[in-house]
Phi, psi and omega in degrees: 000316180296320178299320179295322178296316179297321179293321179297319178296321180294317179296318178298315177300315182298316180296312181297319181298312185285337171293315176297321178296323178294319177300315179301312183299313181297317181296314182289310187290310187270320185277313187274309188268345177065031176294144186303138181184189183285071186289345179289344178281145176291148182303322179298322178291326176296319179294322176298319176298320179297323178299316181296313181294314180298319178298316181296313180294315181298319178295319179297312181289331178287319180285328182232073179299151187299326181291331179282325181287322186250005172053045174255057174286346176304145181298129179226164179291157180305313184294318182295323178295318178300313184291318180295311181298312180296318180300316179295319181291323178296319177298322178297313180294324178297320178295320179296315179297318179298313182294322178294322180287333182287336183298114180078007181229178179273163177299321180300318179295317182297317179295320180295322181292318181304320184259014174281172180300320181292315180296318180291327176297316178299313180297324180298312182292323176293327177294318178299315179297318180294318180298315181293324177301310180289330177297315179299316181298319181288322177296319177298322178294319181294319180283328188108150183305127176088340184288324179302319179297320179294321175296314185301317183264005176062039184302322184249025177299323169252139185303142178227151179263130178226156173258125185220158171251140180234136174242124173263112184250119189230148178285131177287146175051040184296323181296315181296317180293318180297323179289332182276336181251151173288163187304315183294317180296321180295316179295322178295323179295318178297319176301315181296322178297310185284344171295331180283354177284340190305303183298313177299323179297316180293315185294321185249016169058037176276151176244128176284118178275311183210148163253122180235095183064240179261018178244143177233140178252120181249141185230150173228132175279129181274108181221189181291345178268354186277138170232127184298330181297338178297323179296317180290317179298325178301313181298313183289328176293319178296319179296321178294321177298319178294319179299324180292341180253016185302314181298322179298312182295320179294319180289323186278321188237348182079007180223151169249107182291132176239155187234152175238158185212149174234137184235135175209159181220162179158190182273136177228161173261132181247130182210147172276121185239157176095158178240301179292317174233118181256152174203162176269120186246149178248131180237137177151167182290342182302316182293318179298318181294316178300318179296319181289325176297317178298326181291345178278348185303318182295310184292329180266356178056049178233147178275329183223125177234140179227154178279160177296327178301314178292321184299330179297334178285340183267351185305136180091349178266122192269359186279354182226147179246122180266136179234122179295136182249305184192169169247130182227151172260099182292142183304130179088359180238136181280320183287148176285136179252123177273128186243137182232158165249154184232129179245152176287134178283143179281000000 
């Protein structure tokens, strides 16, 4: 369901973007530069025509994104994704212009029009729109879903208090594995591990807050759409994804990486920090507690530990079984913290 919502948002963004791109194109080409066209039409009717064309293109690109059509889900550099995506879209627009020019004309006329000054002007502006479209998509990917919008509107320019859940997900026996592998191989292995986070993050709506070495911090905003079981399901979904790639990791690195996690929830302060490099940062004891709970996994021999505070959010949900593990006085905290492990119910 969450994946469908994200896809719907992507389609909506694509449609709105290409409608705006059509408005830009009509304004520049027909109003400003006076390139030949149906000038007998009123400008408002041209804009209405632009809505239809923009909607059609946006819906097409939203339903069939370029990465799905050409299967380049493989990790690529920022620049190569921009160039490949823009190049494919320019070829698509070139084909559309050619077919539109061919209607009622000869192939020679259609080819001549595509490479004429007017045809190249049209392609140039469509190339700019395509490049900016892919730039926005890649920036959104780098920040994480929804974060770009928060940056754009300055949501956290002044600090705000939110209630969030945090999971500290860390590689087990990382020191031993790092000593056995050379630096480059170890880093490549970490890349491969975190590539498997993609589907669970999308499915259970987690946001990556930070990558710290071989540890990743995942966050969920607690709102009326939040279900605590999603955090637990995320961990088990990631573990299942890793299990499905076990043979690959053993063949490639000689190790099967396993992960441990600590979960805690509570109120944090969220603020946009930095000048030369800005980011949205979370401040509060919740993160320290989640990190310390995760650090208990080795000594308690558990893969997943959660605080009692977080567990209260799961009450009434029958898909998970909570088992009390211990009471600990976490360093720097006066109150005793009750720690549980949670298993998936059969």
